[in-house]
N, C-alpha and C positions, 0 to 999 in steps of 0.2 A: 672172549666177549668182543663184539665189534660195535663201534659207534656209528650212529646215523645222523647226518647233518640236516639242517633245516631244509635245504634244497630237496633232499631225498624225501623228507616227510611231506613236503608239498607235492612232489611227484608221485607219491603213493596215492594222494587224493586224486591226482590226475590219471592214475593207472598207467604210468609210464612203463612200457613193455621191457625196456632195457634194464630198468631198476628191478622190476619184478623177476626178471631172469636171474639177476645177481642174487637177490634175496632168496629165491627158491633153491639156489645151490648151496646156501650156507647151512652149517650145522651148529654154529656158535649162537649164544644168546645175543640179542640186540639191545643196545642201550642208546640213550641220548642224554643230553644234559639239560639242566634246568634253564640254561641260557637258550637252547634251541626251543624249548617250550615257550619261553618269553618271546622269542622272535615270531613264533607261530601266532601267539596271542596278539602281538602288535600288528600282524598282518590281517587279522580278521576285522573286516569293515562292517559294522552293524547296519550300514545303509544298503548293503548289497542284498538282493532278494534271496540268495541262497545262503545267507549268513548262518541261520540256525542249523542247516544241514551240514555246512562246513564245520561249524563250531562243535557239533555233536561228533562228527567224524574224528576230529583231532583230539577231542576229550577221550573218546574210546581208545584211539591209537596210543596216545601218551600214557594212559592208564595201564596199557598192556606192555609197555616197555620198561626196562630198568632205567630209572632216572638217577643220574649222577649229579650230586649237589656241588655247589661252589663253596669251598671252605678256605681257610688261610693257606694251606699247602697248595691248593689250586691257584690261589691268587699269586703266590710266589712264582709258580711254574708259568703262569700266564704272562706275568711281567717279564720273566726271563726270556720267554719266546718273543715277546714284542721287541725287547731291546736287542736281542741277538739278530733278529731279522732286520731291524733298523740299521744296525752296524753294517750289514751287507747291502743296504740300500733297497731292501725289500719291504714294501708296505702292504699290510693286509689290515682288515678291520679289527678293532679291539675286541669285538664280540667273537670273531674267529680265533683270536689269540686265547680268549677265555675258554672257548669250546675245546680247543686243543689242549690247553692247560688242565682242564677238568678231566678229559679223557686220559691223558698221559699220567696224571697223578693217581688215577684209579686203575692203572695197569692196562688200559685199552690202547693198543698200538695201531689199530686200523680204523679208518673212517670211510664211510660211504657218502659220497657227495658228487654233485654235478659240477661244483666249483673247484676243480682240481687245482687251479692256480692259487687259490686261497690257502691251501694246506700242503702243497707239494714241497715246500722249502722248510718245513718244520721237522727238525731232527727227531727221529724216533717214531714218526707217524707215517704209516703206509696209507696211500690213498687208493680206494677202489672207486673208479669213476665209470659212468655209463653214458 
């Protein structure tokens, strides 16, 4: 199973050709986390004229992916990632630490993202960038 980050979910909506090329070459199931779903929902602005179209797209997309939840094991892993990176002087967002923690806790060792820098220093997580 491979994880897909929020940037890639957004780029699916935008029909990014580099991302589509990567996805079309995969044979594994694709998952995302409940945190990625939350980031998507936070980014949907009801004032935009294409709000309903975008909301429907993401609802269908997320409903067709394996959604990995945040649990106490994931919380521990996420915290561990945050503090190990901090010790090295590497700072990434706490949501990204949680996303990585959820993926790794669920045996997912690869993430597809445009934000390679956010995930490249996390031990055990391979980054597919486009």
